[in-house]
N, C-alpha and C positions, 0 to 999 in steps of 0.2 A: 742332446737329442731334442728334436722339436716336439712341443706339446700339442696334442690333438684336442681341438675344441669343436663340439657339435653345436651348431647354431639353429635354433628352432624359431622360425618366423612364418607368418602367414603367406606372403606373396612377394615377388620382386618389387622393390620400391626404389625410386630414383635417388633417394637420399641415403640408402644403405648399400646398394650394390657396389658403388665405387670403393667404399672402405672394406667390403668383403674381399675385393680384388687386391687391395693394398695389404690386407692381412695375409692373403695367400702368398704374397711375395716376401713375407717376414722370414727372418733367419731363425726365429724361435717358435713359431706357431704354425700348425697345419689346420685350417678350418674346413669344415664341410657343412653346407647349409641344407637344412631339411625344410622344404616349403610345404606347409600343411593345407593350404588352399589349392589343391591339385588342379582345380578347374581354371585357376588364374594363369596357367601355363599355355593357354590356348590363344593368346594374342589380345586384340582390342576388347575392351569391356565398356558397356554402356554405363555412364556415370549419370545418375538421375539428378544430381546437383548441378552439373554442368549442362545437362540436357543433350548430351551427345556421346558418341563412342570415343574413348580415349585410348590411344596406344602411344607410349612414349617413344620419341625419336632418338633416344640414346640407348646403347646396349646395356641390358640389366643382368645378363647371365654370362658375361665373358670374364675369363680370368680366374675363376674359382670353381671348386667342386660343389655340386648341388644335386639334389634329387627332389622331385615332386612326390610326396607321399600320398597314397590312396586315401581319398576323403569320401566317406560314405554318408555324409550329412544329407538329409532330405532337402534342405534349403541351404546349399553351400554358400559361404561368404563370411565376411567379418562384421556383419551388421547385427549378429546375435550370438549368444553363448554356444548354441548348438550348431553353429555354422561350420565348425571345424571338428570333425570326429574321424580320427585316424587310428583304427585298431592296431595297425602294425608299427606305429611310430616308435614306441619305446623299444621294441625288439630290434628295429632297424638301427636305431641309435646305439643300443647296447652292443650289437654285433660289430659296429665300427670301432668300438673300444676307445671312447674318448677319455681324455684326462680331465675334462670339465665340460659342462653343458651350459650354454647361454640361451635363455628363453626370452623371447620378446612378448610381453604381455601375458597375463594370467586368465583373461576373461573369455577363454574358449575351452571347450571340454578337453581337447587333447593337450593344450598347453598346461592347464592346471594338473592334469593327470601326469604329465611329464615331470613337472616340478616336484610333485609328491613322490613319484616313482624313483627318481634319482637322488632324492634327499638322503644323505648319509651314505650313498654309494660312491658318488664323485662330487666335487664341488659344483654347486648350482649357482650360476650367475644369472642376474635378471636385468632386463632393459625395459624401461617404461618411463614415460614423461609426465605422469599425473601430478597434479598440484592440489593444494587446499583452497585455491582461489574461489571456487564456486560452492564451497561448503556452506550449509545453513544449519544453525543449531536445532537440536531436537532429537527425538528418539531414533529416527532413521539414521542420523549421523552416528549416534552412539553404537547402534547395531552394526553399521557398516565398518566402524573402526574395529570392533571386536572381530568381525569376519576377516578384515584385511590383516590384522595382526596374526591371525591363524594362517592365512596364506603366506605371509612373508616369514613366518617361523620356519618355513621349508627352504628359504633362500639363504645362501651363504654370503653372497656379495651382490650389491646393487650398483650398476653403472649409472650414476645419476647425471642428468644433462645440464643442470643449473641449480641456482639457489632455491627456487620454489620447489623444485623436484626433490632436492635434498631434505628440505623441511618435511615434505610428505613422507619420505621413507623413515625419517626419525620419528615422526608421530606414530608410525605403525610398527615400531619396535626394533628397527635396525640400528645398531650401534655405529659409532664413528669409525671403528676399525673395519666395518663391513661396507662402507660407502666409498666408492671409487669414482673420481671425477672423469667422465668421458663425455665431453660437451656435445650438444646438438650441433651438427655441422653440415655444410654443403661443400660442393667441389669449388673451393675458392678460386683455384687456378683457372677453371673453365669460365668463370664469370669475370675474372679480372683481365684475361688476355685471349685474343689479340685486341687490346683496347682501341687502337687506332681504327681498325676495321669496324669494330662494334660502333664506335662513335660516328663514323661516316654513315653507317647504316641508319643510325638514330637521327642524324642531321637530315638525311634525305626524307625520312619518314615524317619528321617534324614539319618539313616543308609541305609535304602532301596533306598533313593535318591542318595546315594554315597557322602554325605556331611561329611567332616572330622570335628572333634571336634574343631580344631583350625581355621576353616573357619568362617568368618563373613558373616551372611546371611541377605540379604535385601529382603523384601517381598512387593509385590503389590497384593492386594486382591480386586476384584470387577469385574464389567462388562468390557470386553475388547472392549471398544467403544471410539470414538473420544473425547468425553467430558472428559474422565478419562486420556487421553493422555499417554497410556502405552508405546508408542514408545520412550518416554523420557528415560526410563530405558535402552533401547538398545543404545541410543546415549551416555548416561552417562557411560555405561559399556566400551565403546571404550576408554574412558579417564582414566579408572582405570587399572593401570599396576603395577605389582610387589607386589600386596597384595592378601592374600588368601580370596577371596570374591566369594560368590555365590548369584545369583539373582533368586528369585522364582516369577512367575506370576501365581496367583491362580484365576481361573475364566474361563468363556467362553464368546463368543460374536462375533460380526461381524468382528472384527479385528484379530481373533484368527489365521486364516490361514496365512495372510500376516505377522503377528508377528513371527510365527514359521519359516516362510521362511526366514525372515530377520535375525533371530537368529541362523540359521543353521550354524553349525561349531564352535559355541562358547559354549564350554562345561560348562561354568560358569552359563549359563542361562537355567533354568528349568521351565517346565510348569506342573501345576496340574489342574484338572477339578474343576468346581464349587463344593463347599462343603456346606452342609446344616448347620443350626444353631448349632446343638449339637456338630458338629465337629470343628467349628470355633475356640474355645479356644485352640485346639491343633494346628490348622493351624498357628495361630499367634505365638505360641511358637516354631515353626520351625525357626523363625527369631530373629535377634537382633534388626533390624531396620525396621519399617514400613514406606512406602513412598506412598504419594498421590500426583501425579504430575498434577492434573487436570488443564485444561485450559478453561473450561466452553464451552458454556454458561450453567448456571444452576446448578453449583456445590455449592449449597447454604450452605452446612455445611461439610459433609464428616464423617458420623457416624462410618465408619470403623476405623477411627483414635481413636475414643472413645474406641472401642473394643480392638484395639491394645494396647492402654495405660493401660487399665484394665488388660490386659494379660502380661504386663511388657515389652513392646517394647519402644524403643526410636522412635520418630516420625519426619518425614520430610513431610512438606505440602507446596504446592505452594500457593502463595499469592492470587490465584483465588479461593481457597477453603474457603468458608465462615467462617468455624470454626477455621481457622489457628491462628488468632490473639487471640482467647480465649483459645485454648488448648495448645499453645506452648509458652514457655519462652525461647528465644534464648540462647543456651549454657547450659540451665538447663535441659531440657528434649527433645530438638530437634532443628530444624532450619526451617525457612520459606524461600522460594526461588522463584525466577522468573522462568518461564517456558523456559527461554533461559540460565539458570545458570548451564549448564552441568559441566563446570570446577569447579565451587564453590562446587557443590554437590559431585563430584568425589573426590576432595581434602579433604573434610570433612569426607567422608567415609574412605579414606585411613588413616587419622589421628586417627579415632576411632578404626580402625583395629589394630593400633599400641599402643593404650592406652586402654587396657581392664579394668583397674580400673576406668577410666573416663566413659567408656561405662556402667559398672555396676552401677555407681552412677546415671547416667541419666535414667537407667531403673527404679530404685527406685523412682526417681523424677517423672517419668510418672505416676506411681501408686498413688503417693501422690496428684499430680495435678488433676487426674480424679475424686477424691473424691468430688470435688466441682461440679461435673456434674452427679448427681444421681437422680433417680426417686423421692426420698423423697423430693428433692428440688421443683419439679413440684407440688407434692401433697400439700406440705406446702404452696406454693404460692397461690394455688386455695383455700385451706382452709381459709387462712388469709383473702383473698379478699372477699369470700362469707360471712364469719363471720362479716366482717366490713360493709357489705351491709345490 
């Protein structure tokens, strides 16, 4: 008999919807997703960080059972604790009679209530990607640790995404037998194929951008915001001399205008607007190297790096990006750096520009490495756990 799992999450997300569908195709599990940000079901939303309305161009509600639960919050959304208040949630979940409950995040009224309500009724699984990377010593940390140990006392199993996330759960009281590896993943297949068509699209785009075949291209893709630290690229560029290098910043955000002003006069630095999901495999193929210079707080993983690796990019990630130690093997498919390592990064890029055979080998290595971070691993982890229960 297939086990029923109720999934409680805020809103449809492009990184989760595909594995919800994959889980629905399972021989062992029947999922139903309870979306608690009811208002998110109405289509495009204005994103203040991008400065525009965003509506993903891939289906996020196909292939699995779901419901948008009534949200009575005065200021609905995921930007604060009281943004998700769903009086009927626990009753609706209970009436569906699940064998287990999987809750994404505790920091909303309804999600925390759900975790506490189903504690000792059915197994409570938890999904979150927090790390200890941004912690600072002091009384606030001590009090937060006490509170989080109380929260996770109500959780039976945590689906951790990587090494830093696992350390976080351990620190807050969960034992090794409660920790199930379910890696942060993207749709590797969609970014990998059709490679030939994506590469032709990127080649044509590079021509329009004025990028020569012999030029090494470095790409930043994401919100132009302080957390992502895009000014790092401009500082690093000052230290790259004598090598045929172009740098692309793809995205929009609060720092867009000051970045363009600071880059004025440097023809190596190019800007392109935010691109939707279907175009991103082409965007990554504009580049040889993807860089994520995040300084936090709150860069718990960096899923753009997964997308870049599946697209065949070498990767550079700062040590403040939670996924760096999982995704990168130094010298094999990229490097990890400090946010003050301008010289180190510039030197490494110059070396790769002169070693195209080494660059090609690292691109292949990225694609091999990312195979360990696929949706099928998440689904298998949940299947195995529920069958064992």
